[in-house]
C-alpha positions, 0 to 999 in steps of 0.5 A: 513461747518458752517459759522465761521463768524456768518453771516446769509446765505442770500439764506437760512435765511431771514435777520431781517426786520422791519414790514411796517405799512399801512401808510409806504406802502401807502407813498412809493407807492405814492412816486413811483407813483409820480416818475413814473409820473415825468418820464412819463412827461419827456418822453412825453415832449421830444418825438415828439408824441401827447397825444393819441400816447404817452398815452400807454407808459407813462401809462406803465412807471407810473404803472411799477414804482408803481409795482416795488416799491411794489416788493421792499417792498415784497422782502426787503433784501431777496435774495431768494425771489429776485430769486423767482421773476426772476423765476416767471417773466421768465415763463410769455409768450405771444403767440401773440404780446402784442398790448398794453404795459399796458397789460404787466404792469398788468401781472406784477401786478398780479405777485406782488400781488401773491408774496405778498400773498405768502410771507405774505406781505398782506398789500402790496397787500391790500394797493397797489391794490386800488392805482394801480387801481386808477392811471390806471383809471386816466391814461386811462382818460388822454389818452382818452381825447387826442384822436382825435374825429372821423370824422363825417359821410359824407352824401351819394351823391344822383343823381336826373334826372329831366325831364323838357320841353324845355324853362324851366329855371333850375335856376328858381323854379326848383333850388329853390325846390331842394335847400330846400331839399339838399346841394351841388347841382351841375348840372352834365349832360344835354341831350335832349329827346323826339326828342328835346321836353324835357331835362333830367337834372342830378343833384348831391346833398346831402340830408339834414338830415331832408329831404327824397327822397320821399319829394324831388320827390313829391315837384319836381313833383309839380314844374312848367315845371317838367315832371318826376323825377328819383332818383339814389343812388350814392356810399358811399364816 
């Protein structure tokens, strides 16, 4: 039956729309970005999370605001295109859990630019792609700048057994020689050997970056009172 009222059928006929200029598209997308940033800022300020923890979700909010602004321009007042968008998004599935929510935003981004090309709204995609890319890049920099630096690698502990004659003072030249090569020097064990004629002194220490085991052993062997040196590599902490 014909429509007696003369109104256009929104499911079969597209209502007349005014063509958007590149300036209009850019302005609308920039406003969407500013609104998204404002919403993301509100989230960041009201949630008990540091910058690195909140970066992913804030970035998703900003990108989604921009993408939905683009969707609105693509659809306009065409209800048929709106249902087409729902159908397109309903087929997006992930076989595994999405670890980064920004991945979801980029999936929607691909859907939006595809619809823009399919509906002839090329300017929406042409103007929106560089803006989305630039904003995503800025958000990635912002998130990385909030990450805590990785802890510096701890030096591996080293055990050195020094055999000295009875009467040798461990706090004398022996201690000075070890101190030139290592930090955190600690005497952890001592035992008599050779029927009490010598001592085995066990030191726990961490070699400095500029020091080597060979240099340490060489200097110890030249130290007065030292009869032998044994080096053992400890387990990494």
